[in-house]
C-alpha positions as a Markdown table, in Angstrom:
| # | Residue | x | y | z |
|---|---|---|---|---|
| 1 | Unk | 125.1 | 157.7 | 108.1 |
| 2 | Unk | 127.8 | 156.2 | 105.8 |
| 3 | Unk | 129.5 | 154.2 | 108.6 |
| 4 | Unk | 126.1 | 152.8 | 109.6 |
| 5 | Unk | 125.8 | 151.4 | 106.1 |
| 6 | Unk | 129.2 | 149.8 | 106.1 |
| 7 | Unk | 128.4 | 147.8 | 109.3 |
| 8 | Unk | 124.9 | 147.0 | 108.1 |
| 9 | Unk | 126.3 | 145.6 | 104.8 |
| 10 | Unk | 128.5 | 143.3 | 107.0 |
| 11 | Unk | 125.3 | 142.2 | 108.7 |
| 12 | Unk | 123.8 | 141.3 | 105.4 |
| 13 | Unk | 127.0 | 139.4 | 104.3 |
| 14 | Unk | 126.8 | 137.4 | 107.5 |
| 15 | Unk | 123.0 | 136.8 | 107.3 |
| 16 | Unk | 123.1 | 135.2 | 103.8 |
| 17 | Unk | 125.4 | 132.4 | 105.3 |
| 18 | Unk | 122.2 | 131.0 | 106.9 |
| 19 | Unk | 120.5 | 130.5 | 103.5 |
| 20 | Unk | 118.8 | 127.1 | 103.4 |
| 21 | Unk | 119.3 | 126.4 | 107.1 |
| 22 | Unk | 117.1 | 128.7 | 109.1 |
| 23 | Unk | 113.7 | 128.6 | 107.4 |
| 24 | Unk | 111.0 | 129.3 | 108.5 |
| 25 | Unk | 113.0 | 131.9 | 110.5 |
| 26 | Unk | 114.5 | 134.9 | 108.7 |
| 27 | Unk | 118.2 | 135.2 | 107.9 |
| 28 | Unk | 119.8 | 137.7 | 110.2 |
| 29 | Unk | 123.3 | 139.0 | 110.8 |
| 30 | Unk | 124.6 | 141.1 | 113.7 |
| 31 | Unk | 127.8 | 143.1 | 114.3 |
| 32 | Unk | 129.0 | 144.7 | 117.5 |
| 33 | Unk | 131.2 | 147.8 | 117.1 |
| 34 | Unk | 133.3 | 149.6 | 119.8 |
| 35 | Unk | 135.2 | 152.7 | 118.9 |
| 36 | Unk | 134.9 | 152.0 | 115.2 |
| 37 | Unk | 136.2 | 148.5 | 115.6 |
| 38 | Unk | 134.2 | 145.3 | 115.2 |
| 39 | Unk | 134.6 | 143.3 | 118.4 |
| 40 | Unk | 131.9 | 140.7 | 117.8 |
| 41 | Unk | 129.7 | 139.4 | 115.0 |
| 42 | Unk | 127.3 | 136.5 | 114.3 |
| 43 | Unk | 124.4 | 135.2 | 112.3 |
| 44 | Unk | 121.5 | 132.9 | 112.7 |
| 45 | Unk | 123.0 | 129.6 | 111.7 |
| 46 | Unk | 120.4 | 127.0 | 112.2 |
| 47 | Unk | 116.6 | 126.9 | 112.8 |
| 48 | Unk | 115.9 | 126.5 | 116.5 |
| 49 | Unk | 119.4 | 127.6 | 117.6 |
| 50 | Unk | 120.8 | 130.9 | 118.8 |
| 51 | Unk | 119.9 | 134.1 | 116.9 |
| 52 | Unk | 122.4 | 136.4 | 115.4 |
| 53 | Unk | 122.5 | 138.8 | 118.3 |
| 54 | Unk | 123.3 | 136.0 | 120.8 |
| 55 | Unk | 126.1 | 134.7 | 118.6 |
| 56 | Unk | 127.6 | 138.2 | 118.3 |
| 57 | Unk | 127.4 | 138.9 | 122.1 |
| 58 | Unk | 128.8 | 135.4 | 122.9 |
| 59 | Unk | 131.8 | 136.1 | 120.6 |
| 60 | Unk | 132.6 | 139.3 | 122.6 |
| 61 | Unk | 132.2 | 137.5 | 125.9 |
| 62 | Unk | 134.5 | 134.7 | 124.7 |
| 63 | Unk | 137.3 | 137.0 | 123.4 |
| 64 | Unk | 137.6 | 139.8 | 125.9 |
| 65 | Unk | 138.2 | 139.8 | 129.6 |
| 66 | Unk | 136.5 | 143.2 | 129.9 |
| 67 | Unk | 133.6 | 142.2 | 127.7 |
| 68 | Unk | 130.9 | 143.7 | 129.9 |
| 69 | Unk | 132.6 | 147.1 | 129.9 |
| 70 | Unk | 133.1 | 146.9 | 126.1 |
| 71 | Unk | 129.4 | 146.1 | 125.5 |
| 72 | Unk | 128.3 | 149.0 | 127.6 |
| 73 | Unk | 130.1 | 151.3 | 125.2 |
| 74 | Unk | 129.2 | 149.6 | 121.9 |
| 75 | Unk | 126.7 | 149.8 | 119.1 |
| 76 | Unk | 125.1 | 146.6 | 117.8 |
| 77 | Unk | 124.0 | 146.5 | 114.2 |
| 78 | Unk | 121.4 | 143.9 | 113.3 |
| 79 | Unk | 119.7 | 143.4 | 109.9 |
| 80 | Unk | 116.3 | 142.7 | 111.3 |
| 81 | Unk | 114.5 | 144.0 | 114.4 |
| 82 | Unk | 115.5 | 142.0 | 117.6 |
| 83 | Unk | 112.8 | 139.6 | 118.7 |
| 84 | Unk | 110.7 | 140.5 | 121.8 |
| 85 | Unk | 109.0 | 137.1 | 122.4 |
| 86 | Unk | 109.9 | 133.6 | 123.6 |
| 87 | Unk | 110.0 | 131.2 | 120.7 |
| 88 | Unk | 112.6 | 128.5 | 120.2 |
| 89 | Unk | 115.0 | 130.9 | 122.1 |
| 90 | Unk | 114.6 | 133.8 | 124.6 |
| 91 | Unk | 114.0 | 137.4 | 123.3 |
| 92 | Unk | 117.1 | 139.0 | 121.8 |
| 93 | Unk | 115.9 | 142.4 | 123.0 |
| 94 | Unk | 116.1 | 141.2 | 126.6 |
| 95 | Unk | 119.7 | 140.1 | 126.0 |
| 96 | Unk | 120.8 | 143.5 | 124.6 |
| 97 | Unk | 119.1 | 145.2 | 127.6 |
| 98 | Unk | 120.8 | 142.8 | 130.0 |
| 99 | Unk | 124.2 | 143.7 | 128.7 |
| 100 | Unk | 123.3 | 147.4 | 128.6 |
| 101 | Unk | 124.3 | 148.0 | 125.0 |
| 102 | Unk | 123.5 | 151.7 | 124.6 |
| 103 | Unk | 122.7 | 151.8 | 120.9 |
| 104 | Unk | 121.0 | 149.4 | 118.4 |
| 105 | Unk | 121.0 | 150.0 | 114.7 |
| 106 | Unk | 118.3 | 148.0 | 112.9 |
| 107 | Unk | 118.0 | 147.4 | 109.2 |
| 108 | Unk | 114.3 | 146.9 | 109.0 |
| 109 | Unk | 111.3 | 146.0 | 111.2 |
| 110 | Unk | 110.2 | 142.4 | 111.6 |
| 111 | Unk | 106.6 | 142.0 | 110.2 |
| 112 | Unk | 105.9 | 138.9 | 112.4 |
| 113 | Unk | 103.0 | 139.8 | 114.6 |
| 114 | Unk | 104.7 | 138.8 | 117.8 |
| 115 | Unk | 107.6 | 141.2 | 117.0 |
| 116 | Unk | 106.5 | 144.0 | 114.6 |
| 117 | Unk | 107.9 | 147.0 | 116.5 |
| 118 | Unk | 107.7 | 145.4 | 119.9 |
| 119 | Unk | 111.4 | 144.7 | 120.0 |
| 120 | Unk | 112.2 | 148.3 | 119.2 |
| 121 | Unk | 109.7 | 149.5 | 121.8 |
| 122 | Unk | 111.2 | 147.3 | 124.5 |
| 123 | Unk | 114.7 | 148.6 | 123.7 |
| 124 | Unk | 113.6 | 152.2 | 123.7 |
| 125 | Unk | 111.7 | 151.7 | 127.0 |
| 126 | Unk | 115.0 | 150.5 | 128.5 |
| 127 | Unk | 116.7 | 153.7 | 127.5 |
| 128 | Unk | 118.5 | 152.3 | 124.5 |
| 129 | Unk | 118.9 | 154.6 | 121.4 |
| 130 | Unk | 117.5 | 152.7 | 118.4 |
| 131 | Unk | 118.1 | 153.7 | 114.8 |
| 132 | Unk | 115.9 | 152.0 | 112.2 |
| 133 | Unk | 116.0 | 151.8 | 108.4 |
| 134 | Unk | 119.7 | 151.5 | 107.5 |
| 135 | Unk | 119.9 | 149.7 | 104.2 |
| 136 | Unk | 116.2 | 148.9 | 104.7 |
| 137 | Unk | 115.4 | 148.0 | 101.1 |
| 138 | Unk | 118.4 | 145.6 | 101.0 |
| 139 | Unk | 117.5 | 144.0 | 104.4 |
| 140 | Unk | 113.9 | 143.5 | 103.2 |
| 141 | Unk | 115.0 | 142.0 | 99.9 |
| 142 | Unk | 117.3 | 139.5 | 101.7 |
| 143 | Unk | 114.3 | 138.2 | 103.6 |
| 144 | Unk | 111.8 | 138.4 | 100.8 |
| 145 | Unk | 110.8 | 134.8 | 101.5 |
| 146 | Unk | 110.1 | 135.5 | 105.1 |
| 147 | Unk | 108.2 | 138.7 | 104.4 |
| 148 | Unk | 106.0 | 137.0 | 101.8 |
| 149 | Unk | 105.1 | 134.2 | 104.1 |
| 150 | Unk | 104.2 | 136.5 | 107.0 |
| 151 | Unk | 102.4 | 139.2 | 105.0 |
| 152 | Unk | 100.7 | 137.1 | 102.2 |
| 153 | Unk | 100.2 | 133.8 | 104.0 |
| 154 | Unk | 101.9 | 131.8 | 101.2 |
| 155 | Unk | 105.4 | 130.7 | 100.3 |
| 156 | Unk | 107.7 | 132.9 | 98.1 |
| 157 | Unk | 107.3 | 131.4 | 94.6 |
| 158 | Unk | 110.2 | 131.0 | 92.2 |
| 159 | Unk | 109.4 | 129.9 | 88.7 |
| 160 | Unk | 112.2 | 128.0 | 86.9 |
| 161 | Unk | 112.3 | 126.7 | 83.3 |
| 162 | Unk | 114.6 | 126.2 | 80.4 |
| 163 | Unk | 113.7 | 127.2 | 76.8 |
| 164 | Unk | 115.2 | 126.8 | 73.4 |
| 165 | Unk | 116.6 | 129.6 | 71.3 |
| 166 | Unk | 113.3 | 129.7 | 69.4 |
| 167 | Unk | 111.1 | 129.8 | 72.6 |
| 168 | Unk | 110.1 | 126.2 | 73.1 |
| 169 | Unk | 109.8 | 124.4 | 76.4 |
| 170 | Unk | 109.8 | 120.8 | 75.2 |
| 171 | Unk | 109.0 | 118.5 | 72.3 |
| 172 | Unk | 105.3 | 117.9 | 71.8 |
| 173 | Unk | 105.7 | 114.1 | 71.6 |
| 174 | Unk | 106.5 | 113.8 | 75.4 |
| 175 | Unk | 110.2 | 112.9 | 74.7 |
| 176 | Unk | 113.0 | 114.2 | 76.9 |
| 177 | Unk | 115.3 | 116.9 | 75.7 |
| 178 | Unk | 118.1 | 118.4 | 77.7 |
| 179 | Unk | 118.0 | 122.1 | 76.7 |
| 180 | Unk | 120.7 | 123.4 | 79.2 |
| 181 | Unk | 124.3 | 122.3 | 79.8 |
| 182 | Unk | 125.9 | 120.8 | 82.9 |
| 183 | Unk | 126.8 | 124.1 | 84.5 |
| 184 | Unk | 123.1 | 125.2 | 84.5 |
| 185 | Unk | 122.0 | 121.8 | 86.0 |
| 186 | Unk | 124.5 | 122.1 | 88.8 |
| 187 | Unk | 123.3 | 125.6 | 89.6 |
| 188 | Unk | 119.7 | 124.5 | 89.7 |
| 189 | Unk | 120.6 | 121.8 | 92.2 |
| 190 | Unk | 122.3 | 124.4 | 94.4 |
| 191 | Unk | 119.2 | 126.6 | 94.2 |
| 192 | Unk | 117.1 | 123.7 | 95.4 |
| 193 | Unk | 119.1 | 123.4 | 98.6 |
| 194 | Unk | 118.3 | 127.0 | 99.4 |
| 195 | Unk | 114.5 | 126.7 | 99.2 |
| 196 | Unk | 112.0 | 124.7 | 101.3 |
| 197 | Unk | 110.2 | 122.9 | 98.5 |
| 198 | Unk | 110.1 | 122.1 | 94.8 |
| 199 | Unk | 106.9 | 121.5 | 92.8 |
| 200 | Unk | 106.1 | 119.7 | 89.5 |
| 201 | Unk | 103.0 | 118.7 | 87.8 |
| 202 | Unk | 101.8 | 115.1 | 87.0 |
| 203 | Unk | 103.2 | 115.0 | 83.4 |
| 204 | Unk | 106.6 | 116.2 | 84.5 |
| 205 | Unk | 106.7 | 113.5 | 87.2 |
| 206 | Unk | 105.6 | 110.8 | 84.8 |
| 207 | Unk | 107.7 | 111.7 | 81.8 |
| 208 | Unk | 111.0 | 112.8 | 83.5 |
| 209 | Unk | 110.8 | 110.7 | 86.7 |
| 210 | Unk | 112.8 | 113.4 | 88.5 |
| 211 | Unk | 114.4 | 112.8 | 91.8 |
| 212 | Unk | 114.1 | 116.6 | 92.7 |
| 213 | Unk | 117.1 | 116.4 | 95.0 |
| 214 | Unk | 120.5 | 118.1 | 95.2 |
| 215 | Unk | 122.8 | 115.4 | 94.0 |
| 216 | Unk | 124.8 | 117.9 | 91.9 |
| 217 | Unk | 125.0 | 120.4 | 94.7 |
| 218 | Unk | 125.6 | 120.8 | 98.4 |
| 219 | Unk | 123.0 | 121.0 | 101.3 |
| 220 | Unk | 119.8 | 119.4 | 102.1 |
| 221 | Unk | 117.2 | 118.3 | 99.5 |
| 222 | Unk | 113.9 | 120.3 | 99.5 |
| 223 | Unk | 110.5 | 118.9 | 100.2 |
| 224 | Unk | 108.7 | 117.7 | 97.1 |
| 225 | Unk | 105.3 | 118.8 | 95.9 |
| 226 | Unk | 103.4 | 117.1 | 93.1 |
| 227 | Unk | 100.0 | 117.9 | 91.5 |
| 228 | Unk | 98.3 | 114.6 | 90.6 |
| 229 | Unk | 94.6 | 115.3 | 90.4 |
| 230 | Unk | 93.3 | 111.7 | 90.1 |
| 231 | Unk | 96.3 | 109.9 | 91.7 |
| 232 | Unk | 97.4 | 108.4 | 88.4 |
| 233 | Unk | 101.1 | 108.4 | 89.0 |
| 234 | Unk | 103.0 | 105.1 | 89.4 |
| 235 | Unk | 104.4 | 104.4 | 92.8 |
| 236 | Unk | 107.6 | 103.2 | 91.2 |
| 237 | Unk | 108.6 | 106.8 | 90.4 |
| 238 | Unk | 111.4 | 108.5 | 92.4 |
| 239 | Unk | 108.9 | 110.9 | 94.1 |
| 240 | Unk | 107.5 | 108.0 | 96.1 |
| 241 | Unk | 110.9 | 106.7 | 97.4 |
| 242 | Unk | 110.2 | 108.1 | 101.0 |
| 243 | Unk | 113.6 | 109.9 | 101.0 |
| 244 | Unk | 112.1 | 113.3 | 101.8 |
| 245 | Unk | 108.7 | 114.7 | 102.8 |
| 246 | Unk | 106.5 | 114.7 | 99.7 |
| 247 | Unk | 103.1 | 116.4 | 99.3 |
| 248 | Unk | 100.7 | 115.0 | 96.7 |
| 249 | Unk | 97.8 | 117.4 | 95.9 |
| 250 | Unk | 94.8 | 115.6 | 94.5 |
| 251 | Unk | 91.0 | 115.4 | 94.6 |
| 252 | Unk | 90.7 | 111.9 | 95.9 |
| 253 | Unk | 92.0 | 111.6 | 99.4 |
| 254 | Unk | 93.8 | 113.1 | 102.4 |
| 255 | Unk | 96.1 | 110.5 | 103.9 |
| 256 | Unk | 99.7 | 109.9 | 105.2 |
| 257 | Unk | 101.9 | 107.1 | 104.0 |
| 258 | Unk | 105.3 | 107.5 | 105.8 |
| 259 | Unk | 106.8 | 110.7 | 104.3 |
| 260 | Unk | 104.1 | 110.9 | 101.6 |
| 261 | Unk | 101.3 | 113.2 | 102.5 |
| 262 | Unk | 98.2 | 113.2 | 100.3 |
| 263 | Unk | 96.2 | 116.5 | 100.5 |
| 264 | Unk | 92.8 | 116.6 | 98.8 |
| 265 | Unk | 91.6 | 119.9 | 97.4 |
| 266 | Unk | 87.8 | 120.5 | 97.5 |
| 267 | Unk | 87.8 | 122.3 | 94.2 |
| 268 | Unk | 90.2 | 121.3 | 91.4 |
| 269 | Unk | 88.7 | 123.6 | 88.8 |
| 270 | Unk | 89.3 | 127.0 | 90.3 |
| 271 | Unk | 92.1 | 128.7 | 92.4 |
| 272 | Unk | 94.2 | 125.5 | 92.5 |
| 273 | Unk | 97.6 | 127.5 | 92.7 |
| 274 | Unk | 96.2 | 129.6 | 95.5 |
| 275 | Unk | 94.8 | 126.6 | 97.5 |
| 276 | Unk | 98.1 | 124.7 | 97.1 |
| 277 | Unk | 100.2 | 127.7 | 98.3 |
| 278 | Unk | 97.9 | 128.2 | 101.3 |
| 279 | Unk | 98.2 | 124.5 | 102.3 |
| 280 | Unk | 102.0 | 124.8 | 102.0 |
| 281 | Unk | 101.9 | 127.9 | 104.1 |
| 282 | Unk | 100.1 | 125.9 | 106.8 |
| 283 | Unk | 103.0 | 123.3 | 106.6 |
| 284 | Unk | 105.5 | 126.1 | 107.4 |
| 285 | Unk | 107.0 | 126.1 | 103.9 |
| 286 | Unk | 108.4 | 129.6 | 103.3 |
| 287 | Unk | 109.7 | 129.2 | 99.7 |
| 288 | Unk | 109.1 | 127.0 | 96.7 |
| 289 | Unk | 110.6 | 126.5 | 93.2 |
| 290 | Unk | 108.2 | 125.5 | 90.5 |
| 291 | Unk | 110.0 | 123.5 | 87.8 |
| 292 | Unk | 107.3 | 122.4 | 85.5 |
| 293 | Unk | 105.8 | 121.4 | 83.3 |
| 294 | Unk | 104.6 | 124.2 | 81.1 |
| 295 | Unk | 100.9 | 123.9 | 82.1 |
| 296 | Unk | 101.8 | 124.0 | 85.8 |
| 297 | Unk | 104.0 | 127.0 | 85.3 |
| 298 | Unk | 101.4 | 128.8 | 83.3 |
| 299 | Unk | 98.7 | 128.1 | 85.9 |
| 300 | Unk | 100.8 | 130.0 | 88.6 |
| 301 | Unk | 101.6 | 132.8 | 86.1 |
| 302 | Unk | 97.9 | 133.2 | 85.1 |
| 303 | Unk | 96.9 | 133.2 | 88.8 |
| 304 | Unk | 99.4 | 136.0 | 89.5 |
| 305 | Unk | 101.0 | 134.0 | 92.4 |
| 306 | Unk | 104.7 | 134.2 | 91.6 |
| 307 | Unk | 107.5 | 136.4 | 92.8 |
| 308 | Unk | 110.6 | 135.6 | 90.8 |
| 309 | Unk | 111.4 | 133.7 | 87.6 |
| 310 | Unk | 114.7 | 132.1 | 86.6 |
| 311 | Unk | 114.7 | 131.4 | 82.9 |
| 312 | Unk | 117.5 | 129.6 | 81.1 |
| 313 | Unk | 117.8 | 129.8 | 77.3 |
| 314 | Unk | 120.0 | 127.1 | 75.8 |
| 315 | Unk | 121.6 | 126.8 | 72.4 |
| 316 | Unk | 119.2 | 124.2 | 71.0 |
| 317 | Unk | 116.3 | 124.9 | 68.6 |
| 318 | Unk | 113.1 | 122.9 | 68.1 |
| 319 | Unk | 111.0 | 124.7 | 65.4 |
| 320 | Unk | 107.9 | 123.1 | 66.9 |
| 321 | Unk | 106.8 | 121.7 | 70.3 |
| 322 | Unk | 105.4 | 123.0 | 73.6 |
| 323 | Unk | 105.8 | 126.8 | 73.8 |
| 324 | Unk | 107.7 | 128.1 | 76.8 |
| 325 | Unk | 105.7 | 130.3 | 79.3 |
| 326 | Unk | 105.5 | 134.0 | 78.7 |
| 327 | Unk | 106.0 | 136.3 | 81.7 |
| 328 | Unk | 105.9 | 140.1 | 82.3 |
| 329 | Unk | 108.2 | 141.4 | 85.0 |
| 330 | Unk | 111.4 | 143.3 | 85.7 |
| 331 | Unk | 114.5 | 141.8 | 84.3 |
| 332 | Unk | 117.0 | 142.2 | 87.2 |
| 333 | Unk | 119.9 | 140.3 | 85.8 |
| 334 | Unk | 121.2 | 138.5 | 82.7 |
| 335 | Unk | 124.0 | 136.0 | 83.3 |
| 336 | Unk | 125.9 | 133.6 | 81.0 |
| 337 | Unk | 126.0 | 130.1 | 82.6 |
| 338 | Unk | 128.3 | 127.9 | 80.5 |
| 339 | Unk | 126.8 | 128.0 | 77.0 |
| 340 | Unk | 123.4 | 129.0 | 78.4 |
| 341 | Unk | 121.8 | 132.4 | 79.1 |
| 342 | Unk | 120.0 | 133.0 | 82.4 |
| 343 | Unk | 117.5 | 135.8 | 83.1 |
| 344 | Unk | 116.4 | 136.7 | 86.6 |
| 345 | Unk | 112.9 | 138.3 | 86.5 |
| 346 | Unk | 110.9 | 139.8 | 89.4 |
| 347 | Unk | 107.2 | 140.4 | 89.4 |
| 348 | Unk | 106.3 | 144.1 | 89.1 |
């Protein structure tokens, strides 16, 4: 099915354009083909708005006077199973049935309980030929955040840190040290715009006073998450500026102060990473970047609740200090970023 794969790859190329804009929905692309010619395409552009299939069909309707005839002789390719339920929008499966599109090629099934095969069943019950599993691995990888949230009831966890050439995370006197160059910092800000939230521990918040926004990139800033067990952080810090929704995990209180949400954990001695991730899941957060410090990163590594690590190695050396985290996983990529070296690692 080589021509199937060509059109499915186009679906994936379209779907990724929705990164950072559609969560907690998945990224989806759709392509409509008639006589080996693409006559319409679309992707899910914004959460709560039209899905990929709707945008693709609407493009055909807008561009062709004989659109209905064309659709009745077309194949639609979609990277994720068409939905079969009413959510923010009507079911996409119903739309394809309405326009009598005779064949639907699906990249992978949707694991969400209200879909999970029901869209495929509805299409087949209407007499539509459905092909499933074209570039399935690639389609699942694209929506690894969505799949993790649905199947594991937690956000997709990305660990990020910078280390020196000799493997240190930071000086041990709590002083600041820029390990990476401007190119890496700009890339990190762009990454932030693609994820739902960013997490740091109390010490990182106190020492670095980070803004945790995307001032060096494009897009919206993520929600902020801070671990402050005894609520010792000063309210003069940037994290309390009310600019974005911010979650403070602690053992003292559960309360709301504008955009600051305090969430008390009953047990701060065991399973803290797991409790935090489950609470964020309940807040509809689909993905999170954990940026430090070393103790916080290590707690998630030791708990085994991480999916991906992005590790920068700069040119600097320290000879002593706080050791960088150690991680075991599959090195998927190694990329030069300015003078720095970036490794992308996935959990086995």
